[in-house]
N, C-alpha and C positions, 0 to 999 in steps of 0.2 A: 112762158118766160123766154126772154132772149138768151141765146147760147153763143159761145165763141164760134167763129166760122170753122167749118170742117175742111181740112186740106190733106194732101198726101204727107207721108212721113218725111220725105225729102224737103217739101215746102216748110213743114214745121221746123225741121232742123236748121234751115237757112234763117228763118225768123228768130229761132232761139239763139243762134250764134251772133246775130246782129245785136240782140239785147245783151248778150254776155259781154260784148265789147263795152257797152255803156255801164254795165254793172262793175266791170274792172275799173273804169274811170271813176266811178262813184267811190269805190273802195280806196283808191289812191287819194282822192280828195278828202275822204274821211280821215285817213291816216295823217294827212298834212294838217288838218284841223286839230287833231289830237296832239300833234307835235307842238302846235301853237299854244294849246291849252297847258301843256307841261311847262311852257316857258313864261306863263303868267307870273307876275310878282305876287307877294302875299302880304297880309296885314295882320299884325299881332292882335289877339283878342285879350283885352286887359280887364274887361268887366267880369266880376265873379258871379256867374250864373248858377242858380240852384235848381236842380231837377228832382222830382220825386220818382223813385223807382220801387221795386219790390223789397229792397233792403233799407229804404228810407231816403234821406236827402243825399244827393251826390252832386259833384261838380262836372263841368265840361271835361276837365282833365280825366275824371274817373271814367267817362264814357269811352275813352281810348282802350281801357282794359290792359294797359301796358304796351300797346302796339304803337307804331310810329304814325299811322294814318287813321282817320276816322271819317266815315260817311254818315251824315244825319239825314234821314228822310223826314221832312216836315209834313206831318199827317193832319189833314183837315178833320176837325171834330164838329159834328152837327149838334150843337148844344140843345136845340129845340127838339131833337129826336132822341138824344141820349145814345147816339151811335156814330161810327165813323162814316164818312162819305163813301159811296160806292166806288168812285174813281180812285181814291187813295187806297181803298181796300183791294182794288184790282192790281195796283202796283205791288202791294205786299204779297198778294197771291202769286205774283210772277217772280218773286225773289227766290234765288237759288239757295243751296246749302251754304251757310256762312263759313264753313271750314275752308272753302276755296278762297274767300277774301282773306281769312286769317292766315292762310299760307303765303300771302303777299303782304303780311304785316299791316293789315287793314281791318279795322273794326267797323261794325255797322250798328246803328241805333235808330229807333223810331222815336220822334219827339212830337207830342201833340199838346195843344193848349187846354184840352179837356182835363177835368179832375182825374187824378191817377186811378182811384178806386173804380170809377165809372168806366174809364177807358180800358183798364186792365181786364175788367169783366168782359168787355167786348172782344179784346184780344183772345181771351180763353174761348169765348163762343165761336170765334172764327178758326180756332185750332192753330194759331200762330205761335211758334216758339222762337221769338225774336226779342232782343233787348228793347224794352219798352219804357218810356219815361214821359212824365208830364212836366211841361214848362209853366203850368198854371201859376199865375201871380208874379211871373218874372217878365223881363223885357225881351227875352230871347226871340220870340216870334216877331216882335216889332223890329228888332235890330236886324233881323235877317229877312225882312220884307215878305213874310208870309201871313202876318196879321197886319192889315192896313187900316189905319184910322188917322186922317190928317190932324185930328184934335190931339192925338197922342204923339205921333211922329210923322213928319212928311215922308212919303215913299221915296226910295232911292231909284227903283227901277220903274219903267213905264210900260212893261210888256206883260203884266199880269193878266189873267183871263177874266178880269172884271174891272169895273169902273174904279180907278184908284182915288177918285174924288169922294168916294163913299166908303164907310167902314166895310170891311170884308175879310174873308179868310181865303188863302190860296195854298196850293201845294208847292213843294220845292225840294231840292236836294242841295246840301252844302257839304263841302269837303274841307277837312282840317288836317294840319300837319303839326306834329309835336316835336319839340327840341327840348329834351329833359322835361322841365315843368312849364316851359313856355308853349303856348298854343297859338297857331297861326291859321287864319282863314285863307284858303287858296282858291276856292271856286264856289259858285252857286248857280243854279239854273232853275227855271220855272216854266210853267205852261207847256208848250210843245217841245221845250228842251228836255222834258221828262219822257218823251216818246220812246227813247232808246231803252227805257226800263221795262217796257211792256212787251214781254216775250210773246204773249198770245197774239197781239197785233201783228208781230213780225212773222209768226207762223201763218196767219191769215193772208199776209201780203204775198205769200207763195201760191195762194189759191187763185182760181179763175175769177171769183167774185170779190176778192180782196177783203177789206174790213167791213164792207157793206154799209158805209156811212156816207152821209150826203155831201160831205166836203170833198170826197174823192172824185177824181176825173175818171169816171167809168163809162162804158158804152151805154147807150140808151137802152132802158129796159132791165138793167142790172138791179138786183135787190138792194135797197138802201133805206136807212133810217137816219134820224138826226144823230149827230155825233154823241156817243156814249149814252144815248137815251135807252138803249137796250140793256145796259149794265145793271146787274143786281148784285147784292152780296151773294157769295157763292152758295149760301144755304137758303137762298130765296128764289132760285130758278124753279 
């Protein structure tokens, strides 16, 4: 197997400092992008969505649990397998303790189009203690462009990780802000926009071999496989 070149400690330190300068540039660019995101306008959500949860039917307003902000992760459900997709499961596995979000007046909920009973059983199998809801039978997934079917609703975005001319399911994250009983949509992201949620990937980015996926620009001979082809549900490794 190819390995990184071996150099003296001083040579390593010189190379590391050069990379550090670029890392600082990236951090400043990321901060500037986040500042732009905070200045986006918002659109009021006027449709009355109904979700099924552990206590029965609830509204989008209920998902806030009384807090000002709400993050919804759009979880892909594999209807043909009766289980969640491994990549979305990977996202939830990387979710931190929700008390930290709550401390910033922000709630988090998972919404999937699969039937609640079936999807909640999967949640329990995976050992997740996270607010979990089904949008089965509602327009929620279509309206926020994670269920795409031109026959139902033309897609708004064109950067989903599948052919938007064909019916399909995709992952996503949407942010909402509450003003009393009024709910506003402030942000959504899809595909590689979700990369920042995957803490395991970012830990791997600190290693010599990185994520070990084929899309990465790595030296010749580095171990690599197709993107996410190695992923399993955490109880299936």
